[in-house]
C-alpha positions in Angstrom: -227.5 34.8 -9.4 -229.2 37.9 -9.6 -228.4 40.5 -7.2 -231.7 41.5 -4.8 -232.4 44.9 -5.1 -232.4 46.9 -1.9 -233.6 50.0 -0.6 -234.0 51.8 3.1 -236.1 55.1 3.1 -236.3 57.3 6.1 -239.7 59.2 6.0 -241.7 61.4 7.8 -244.8 63.2 6.5 -242.6 65.9 4.8 -239.4 63.8 2.9 -238.3 60.8 2.1 -234.6 59.9 2.0 -234.3 56.9 -0.4 -231.1 54.8 0.1 -230.4 52.4 -2.8 -228.0 49.7 -1.4 -226.0 48.2 -4.1 -222.6 46.5 -3.6 -222.2 47.9 -0.1 -222.6 51.3 -1.8 -225.4 54.0 -1.4 -227.4 56.0 -3.8 -228.9 58.6 -2.1 -232.6 60.4 -3.5 -234.9 62.7 -1.6 -239.1 63.0 -2.5 -240.6 65.7 -0.9 -244.1 66.2 -0.1 -246.0 69.1 -1.1 -247.6 69.7 1.8 -245.1 72.4 3.3 -245.9 74.7 6.5 -246.6 77.5 3.8 -249.0 75.5 1.8 -250.6 74.9 5.0 -250.7 78.3 5.7 -252.2 78.9 2.3 -254.6 76.8 2.7 -255.6 77.5 6.0 -256.3 81.1 5.0 -259.2 79.9 2.6 -260.8 77.4 5.4 -260.1 74.4 7.4 -261.8 71.9 5.0 -259.9 73.1 1.9 -256.9 72.6 3.9 -257.5 68.8 5.0 -258.6 67.9 1.4 -255.1 69.7 0.3 -252.9 67.9 2.8 -254.8 64.4 1.7 -254.4 65.2 -2.0 -250.5 65.9 -1.8 -250.2 62.9 1.1 -251.7 60.8 -1.7 -249.2 62.2 -4.6 -246.3 61.6 -1.9 -247.1 58.0 -0.9 -247.7 57.5 -4.9 -244.2 58.7 -5.8 -242.7 56.3 -3.0 -245.0 53.6 -4.2 -243.6 53.7 -7.9 -239.9 53.6 -6.4 -240.7 50.7 -4.0 -241.9 48.3 -7.0 -238.2 48.4 -8.1 -237.3 46.7 -5.5 -237.5 43.3 -3.2 -236.6 44.1 0.1 -237.4 47.3 2.1 -236.8 49.0 5.1 -238.9 51.9 6.3 -237.8 54.0 9.1 -238.1 57.0 10.7 -239.9 58.8 13.6 -243.5 59.2 12.5 -246.4 57.3 11.4 -246.0 58.2 7.6 -244.4 55.0 7.5 -246.9 53.0 8.7 -249.7 54.8 6.6 -247.5 54.2 3.6 -247.3 50.4 4.6 -250.9 49.9 4.6 -251.5 51.4 1.4 -248.9 49.1 0.0 -250.6 45.7 1.7 -253.8 46.9 0.2 -251.8 46.7 -3.6 -251.1 43.0 -4.8 -248.2 44.3 -6.8 -246.2 44.7 -3.7 -247.2 41.2 -2.6 -243.9 39.6 -3.2 -241.7 42.9 -1.9 -240.1 42.1 1.7 -241.1 45.2 3.3 -240.3 46.3 7.1 -240.8 48.9 9.6 -238.3 50.2 12.3 -239.1 53.1 14.3 -236.1 55.4 14.7 -235.4 59.1 15.6 -234.5 61.8 13.0 -230.7 61.4 12.2 -228.3 62.9 10.0 -227.7 61.1 6.1 -224.5 59.4 7.6 -226.3 57.6 10.6 -229.3 56.7 7.9 -226.8 55.1 5.5 -225.3 53.4 8.5 -228.5 52.3 9.4 -229.4 50.9 6.0 -226.2 49.2 5.8 -226.6 47.4 9.2 -230.2 46.5 8.5 -229.6 44.7 5.4 -225.9 43.2 6.5 -228.0 41.6 9.5 -230.8 40.1 7.4 -227.9 38.3 5.6 -226.6 36.6 9.1 -230.3 35.6 10.1 
């Protein structure tokens, strides 16, 4: 029987902490959005419309990187404190390539890496029990 590939992603609009769960071991990776406070400041110096266009372009690129990773999994939990996870889920739902991937959202606070790992392990352990 082939193992189901599972990943937990804690995310906000700036960072995504990807936690691949395999055999109760987590392999972590990070994807960073290009729209940093410094980038926002530089964009605002030009004008507000330019800043919003730059933000949309960089957020789109950030979500594309995450989408490319998610395609490789069968079960995904997106969690974190902001609406970024909802925005990403809406993009994924509109793409038929993600139709067979189980994706769920959980609201959580900001947390240290060890708590993120514990959350991902507990989430997928509870799925097995259900």
